C-alpha positions in Angstrom: 71.0 121.2 63.1 73.4 124.0 64.0 77.1 123.6 63.8 77.3 124.0 67.5 75.0 121.2 68.1 76.8 118.8 65.8 80.1 119.3 67.7 80.8 116.4 70.0 80.2 117.0 73.7 83.6 117.5 75.5 84.3 115.3 78.5 85.9 116.8 81.5 87.8 113.5 82.1 91.5 114.2 81.4 92.7 112.6 78.1 95.6 110.8 79.9 93.6 107.6 80.7 93.8 108.3 84.5 90.1 107.5 84.9 89.4 110.2 87.4 85.9 109.9 89.0 84.2 113.1 90.2 83.2 113.6 93.8 79.6 113.9 92.6 79.8 110.4 91.1 81.3 108.9 94.3 78.5 110.5 96.4 75.7 109.4 94.0 77.1 105.8 93.8 77.4 105.4 97.5 74.2 107.2 98.4 76.2 109.1 101.0 73.9 112.1 101.0 70.9 109.9 101.2 70.5 106.6 103.1 73.6 104.8 102.0 74.2 101.9 99.7 72.5 99.4 101.9 74.2 100.8 105.0 72.5 102.6 107.9 73.4 105.8 109.6 73.5 104.9 113.2 76.7 106.5 114.6 76.7 110.0 116.2 79.7 112.1 117.1 80.3 110.5 120.5 80.2 107.0 119.0 82.5 108.1 116.2 85.0 109.6 118.6 84.9 106.3 120.6 85.3 104.4 117.4 88.3 106.4 116.5 89.9 105.9 120.0 89.1 102.3 119.6 91.0 102.1 116.4 94.0 103.9 117.7 94.7 103.1 121.4 95.9 99.6 121.7 99.0 97.6 120.7 101.0 100.7 119.8 101.0 101.9 123.5 100.4 98.8 125.5 103.0 96.7 123.5 104.9 98.9 121.1 105.9 101.5 123.8 108.8 99.3 124.9 110.2 98.9 121.4 110.0 102.7 121.0 111.7 103.4 124.3 114.5 100.9 123.3 115.2 103.0 120.2 114.8 106.6 121.5 115.3 106.3 125.3 113.6 109.1 127.3 113.3 111.1 124.1 110.4 108.8 123.2 108.3 111.7 124.3 109.6 113.8 121.4 109.2 110.7 119.1 105.5 110.6 120.0 105.2 114.3 119.4 106.9 114.0 115.9 104.6 111.1 115.0 101.7 113.2 116.3 102.7 116.2 114.1 102.7 113.9 111.1 99.2 112.8 112.0 98.0 116.3 112.8 98.9 117.6 109.4 97.4 114.7 107.7 94.4 114.8 110.0 93.7 118.2 108.7 93.7 116.8 105.1 91.5 113.8 106.2 89.1 116.1 107.9 88.6 118.3 104.8 88.2 115.4 102.5 86.0 113.5 104.9 83.7 116.4 105.1 83.7 117.0 101.4 83.3 113.4 100.2 81.8 111.4 103.1 81.9 107.9 101.6 83.1 104.5 102.9 86.2 104.5 100.6 88.2 107.0 102.6 91.6 107.7 101.1 90.9 105.2 98.2 87.9 107.2 97.2 89.8 110.5 97.7 92.5 109.4 95.3 90.0 108.2 92.8 88.5 111.7 92.7 91.8 113.4 92.1 94.7 111.1 91.0 92.8 108.5 89.0 91.9 104.9 89.2 95.4 103.4 89.1 96.6 105.5 92.0 93.4 104.8 93.9 93.9 101.0 93.5 97.5 101.3 94.8 96.2 103.4 97.8 93.6 100.6 98.4 96.4 98.1 98.1 98.5 99.9 100.6 95.4 100.0 102.9 95.6 96.3 103.1 98.8 96.8 105.0 97.5 99.6 107.2 94.2 97.9 108.1 94.6 94.2 107.3 98.1 93.5 108.3 97.9 95.7 111.4 94.9 93.5 112.4 97.4 90.6 112.5 100.0 92.7 114.4 97.3 93.9 116.9 96.1 90.3 117.5 99.7 89.2 118.3 99.9 91.9 120.9 96.5 90.8 122.4 97.9 87.3 122.8 100.9 88.6 124.8 98.6 90.6 127.3 96.2 87.7 127.6 98.9 85.6 128.9 99.9 88.3 131.3 96.3 88.4 132.5 96.1 84.7 133.0 99.4 84.8 135.0 97.9 87.5 137.3 94.5 85.7 137.8 95.5 82.0 138.1 99.3 82.0 138.1 99.4 80.1 134.8 99.9 81.0 131.1 99.1 79.3 127.8 101.7 77.0 126.5 104.2 78.8 124.3 103.4 76.4 121.5 99.9 77.6 121.3 100.3 81.3 122.1 103.1 82.4 119.8 104.2 82.0 116.2 107.3 80.2 115.1 109.3 83.5 115.1 108.6 83.9 118.8 109.4 80.3 119.9 105.9 78.8 119.4 104.0 76.9 116.8 100.7 78.7 116.3 99.2 81.8 118.0 95.6 80.6 118.8 94.6 83.6 120.9 95.4 85.9 118.0 93.1 83.9 115.7 90.5 83.8 118.4 90.2 87.6 118.8 90.0 88.2 115.1 87.1 85.7 114.8 85.3 87.2 117.8 85.6 90.7 116.2 84.2 89.4 112.9 81.3 87.7 114.7 80.4 91.1 116.3 80.9 93.1 113.2 78.4 91.0 111.1 75.7 91.5 113.7 75.4 95.2 112.9 77.1 98.6 113.1 74.9 99.7 116.0 76.1 96.7 118.2 79.7 97.1 117.1 79.6 100.9 117.9 78.2 100.3 121.4 80.9 97.6 122.2 83.7 99.9 120.9 82.4 102.9 122.9 82.3 100.8 126.1 85.8 99.4 125.5 87.2 102.9 124.6 86.0 104.4 127.8 87.4 101.4 129.8 90.8 101.6 128.4 91.1 105.4 128.8 90.2 104.9 132.3 92.9 102.3 132.8 95.6 104.3 131.1 94.7 107.3 133.3 95.0 105.1 136.4 98.4 103.8 135.0 99.6 107.5 134.8 98.6 108.1 138.4 100.5 105.1 139.5 103.6 105.9 137.4 103.8 109.5 138.4 103.6 108.5 142.2 107.0 106.9 141.7 108.4 109.5 139.3 112.1 110.3 139.5 113.5 113.1 137.3 116.9 111.3 137.0 115.3 108.6 135.0 114.9 111.0 132.2 118.7 111.4 131.7 120.5 111.0 129.4 117.5 112.2 127.4 118.8 111.4 123.9 121.1 108.3 124.4 121.0 107.2 120.7 121.2 110.6 119.2 119.0 112.0 116.3 119.1 108.5 114.6 117.4 106.9 117.6 114.9 109.7 117.8 114.0 109.2 114.1 113.7 105.5 114.4 111.7 105.9 117.6 109.3 108.4 115.8 108.8 105.8 113.0 108.0 103.2 115.6 105.8 105.6 117.6 103.8 106.3 114.5 102.4 102.7 114.7 100.7 103.8 117.8 98.6 106.3 115.8 97.6 104.0 113.1 93.8 103.8 112.7 92.6 107.4 113.2 91.9 107.6 109.4 89.4 104.7 109.9 87.0 107.3 111.0 86.5 108.4 107.4 85.6 104.8 106.4 82.4 105.3 108.4 81.2 108.0 106.0 78.0 106.3 105.0 77.1 105.1 108.5 77.5 108.3 110.4 74.8 110.9 111.2 75.6 114.3 109.7 79.0 113.1 108.3 80.1 116.5 106.9 80.1 117.9 110.5 81.0 114.8 112.6 83.8 113.3 110.6 86.2 116.3 110.7 85.3 116.9 114.4 85.9 113.3 115.4 89.3 113.2 113.7 90.7 116.3 115.4 89.3 115.3 118.8 90.8 111.8 118.6 94.4 113.0 117.5 94.5 115.7 120.2 93.3 113.4 123.1 95.4 110.4 122.0 98.6 112.6 121.8 98.2 113.9 125.3 97.5 110.4 126.6 100.5 108.9 124.9 103.0 111.5 126.1 101.6 111.2 129.7 102.0 107.3 129.6 105.5 107.5 128.3 106.6 110.1 130.9 105.0 108.0 133.6 106.6 104.7 132.6 110.1 106.0 132.1 109.9 108.4 135.1 108.9 105.4 137.3 111.5 102.8 136.3 113.9 104.4 133.8 114.2 103.7 130.0 116.5 100.6 130.4 113.9 98.9 132.6 111.1 99.7 130.2 112.8 99.1 126.8 112.3 95.8 125.0 110.1 94.4 127.8 106.9 92.5 126.9 103.7 93.9 128.7 105.8 96.8 129.8 103.0 98.7 131.4 102.0 95.8 133.6 105.7 95.5 134.5 105.8 99.1 135.6 102.7 98.8 137.8 103.9 95.5 139.3 107.2 97.1 140.4 105.8 100.3 141.6 103.0 98.8 143.7 105.1 95.6 144.6 102.0 93.6 143.7 100.7 91.6 140.7 97.2 92.9 141.2 97.8 96.3 139.6 99.6 94.7 136.7 96.7 92.3 136.3 94.3 95.3 136.0 96.5 96.8 133.4 96.7 93.5 131.5 92.8 93.4 131.6 92.7 96.9 130.2 95.1 95.9 127.5 93.1 92.8 126.6 90.0 95.0 126.2 91.8 97.8 124.4 93.5 95.7 121.8 90.3 93.8 121.2 88.6 97.1 120.4 91.4 98.0 117.9 90.9 94.7 116.1 87.2 95.4 116.0 87.5 99.0 114.6 90.4 98.3 112.2 88.6 95.2 110.7 85.6 97.5 110.3 87.7 100.0 108.3 89.2 97.3 106.2 85.8 95.8 105.2 84.4 99.2 104.1 87.5 99.9 101.9 87.0 96.6 100.2 83.3 97.3 99.8 84.1 100.5 98.0 86.7 98.9 95.7 84.2 96.1 94.9 81.6 98.6 94.0 84.0 99.9 91.4 84.7 96.5 90.0 88.4 96.5 91.0 88.0 93.4 93.2 85.4 90.6 93.1 81.8 91.5 93.6 81.4 89.4 96.7 83.0 92.1 98.8 80.2 94.6 98.0 77.3 92.4 99.0 75.4 93.8 102.0 73.1 91.6 104.1 69.5 93.0 104.0 69.0 91.7 107.6 72.0 93.2 109.3 73.0 95.9 106.8 76.6 94.6 107.0 78.9 93.0 104.4 78.9 89.6 105.9 80.9 87.6 103.3 83.4 90.5 103.1 83.9 90.5 106.9 84.4 86.7 107.2 86.8 86.7 104.3 88.9 89.5 105.9 88.9 87.6 109.2 90.0 84.3 107.8 92.7 85.8 105.5 94.4 87.8 108.3 94.0 85.2 110.9 96.8 83.3 109.0 99.7 85.9 109.6 98.3 86.4 113.2 98.7 82.7 113.8 102.3 82.4 112.4 104.0 85.8 112.5 105.7 87.8 115.1 104.7 91.4 115.9 108.1 92.8 114.8 107.8 91.2 111.4 104.8 93.2 110.3 105.0 96.5 112.3 107.5 98.1 109.9 105.7 97.1 106.7 102.4 98.3 108.2 104.0 101.7 109.2 105.5 102.4 105.8 102.2 101.4 104.0 100.2 103.8 106.2 102.7 106.6 105.8 102.6 106.2 102.1 98.8 106.5 102.1 99.0 109.6 104.3 101.4 111.3 102.0 98.9 110.7 99.1 96.1 112.1 101.1 98.0 115.3 101.6 98.7 115.5 97.9 95.0 114.7 97.3 93.7 117.7 99.4 95.7 120.0 97.1 94.6 118.3 94.0 90.9 118.5 95.0 91.2 122.2 95.9 92.6 122.8 92.3 90.1 120.6 90.4 86.9 121.2 92.5 87.4 124.6 94.2 83.6 125.1 94.5 83.0 121.8 96.2 81.2 122.4 99.5 83.6 121.8 102.4 82.5 121.7 106.1 86.1 121.9 107.2 89.1 123.5 105.4 92.8 122.8 106.1 94.3 125.7 108.1 97.5 127.3 106.6 96.8 125.9 103.2 98.9 124.9 101.3 101.6 124.8 104.0 99.9 122.2 106.1 99.5 119.5 103.5 103.0 120.1 102.2 104.4 119.7 105.8 102.3 116.6 106.0 104.0 115.0 103.0 107.5 116.1 104.3 106.8 114.6 107.7 105.6 111.3 106.1 108.7 111.1 104.0 110.8 111.8 107.1 109.3 108.9 109.0 109.5 106.6 106.0 113.3 107.3 105.9 113.4 106.1 109.5 111.9 102.7 108.7 115.1 101.4 107.1 116.1 100.2 103.7 114.9 96.6 104.2 111.4 97.9 104.8 111.7 100.0 101.7 112.5 97.0 99.6 109.7 94.9 101.0 107.3 97.8 100.4 108.6 98.3 96.8 107.9 94.6 96.1 104.4 94.9 97.7 103.7 97.9 95.3 104.9 96.1 92.3 102.6 93.1 93.2 99.7 95.6 93.5 100.4 97.1 90.1 100.4 93.6 88.6 97.1 92.8 90.2 95.6 96.0 88.9 96.8 95.4 85.4 95.6 91.8 85.3 92.3 92.3 87.1 91.3 95.7 88.3 91.7 97.7 85.0 90.0 95.0 83.0 87.0 94.7 85.4 86.6 98.4 86.3 83.0 99.5 86.0 84.0 103.1 85.4 86.4 102.0 82.7 83.7 99.9 81.0 81.2 102.8 81.2 83.7 105.1 79.7 84.7 102.9 76.8 82.6 104.0 73.7 81.0 101.1 71.9 81.2 100.8 68.1 79.4 103.6 66.4 78.9 105.5 69.6 80.1 108.9 70.3 82.6 110.2 72.8 83.0 108.7 76.3 80.3 109.8 78.7 80.8 113.0 80.5 81.9 112.4 84.1 81.1 115.7 85.7 
């Protein structure tokens, strides 16, 4: 045997214990370039765009607009643009990563391929805020508009005790629980059925928001836009942080990597189309609402869009139509965001970082049934007892943290896997991802110190869970640990 053959085979895994998994391994384990890991490719570009719109357009604009206006005044338009810029820079990174590594894990998998297992687990932990907790927030907003719709149709509303949590003067928010359970029931039937329902709801809510803009602009008064910046730069920054909540969900497109036809082409296209379309829509809705009634009349008002239409048309019919659109729109967000959450958990379960029950896929429906119902039941609890304001800030900061990591990840992957095929490349690299990180940090600053403390506690809890369960049960870690008498750890790439 030659001296060269006796030398141990060197592993490309860094010696720091980061447990970095290569993109090739992620693709092989998921079957992303084949038929998927028990998942079926049923979504085309149109359905994927509708899915993205379904995940984005909902509570943020139908309910959250009034809170954003209360902070920024007429400058809410600029707040939406600042939030959109943050999303655009990060959307470029998501588009490149989603085309290069089209797997269900999204930003969790991207972090695993560049920053290592510990960072990936914390990213997945933060995604519980973005997807899971936002499901609860969105469901609370759905309950508000359901009451508005009932008032328009029959002149009655659900009792406050059964339609709001304790923080909002009620006891339990049953409509919020109901919409989560209905979404879960549809998701377990199959991706094809869910995609069709989401596409129909997306088209409907875009039409209703376009109708709202037409009504609002019919009563537009330029004087309502002054003073443009009543709360100064501080109000603009706070407004941008709140406005960002309206964009949460666009990254859910990358969680469909194993169920999309031609994912390397369709995922980047869908992300960029959704961000551009939604930004134009949000700015138009904000200008129409404030131009019609003024910032003071819109700010801090529940079901603000229905209020605008009622006052402009001097009738409750138009407001009822807007309320119906909101009920449909917000239900589609619950559906799309729950889908994203279950796929993230499926990927983490494959890696052994959370219990195996989350990776089980039904052979009949090709969906993770147990995973979906667990998610629904867990997040129905905060939806039943929490107020919208209590979870929006924490959801926003968790999402911004993940997006900052994604921008770092695209730089790291360029350096470590320069030859990896990419169907889309970030323009103005590396300036775009650097600006993406800077914009995320800027909006995090605007969430306030109480939210920072809550988020820090949440991260510490995640680190403890990883140390006590994830690291010990990691399949990648067990595979990389040499047994007695064995040679070096297996080569990862």
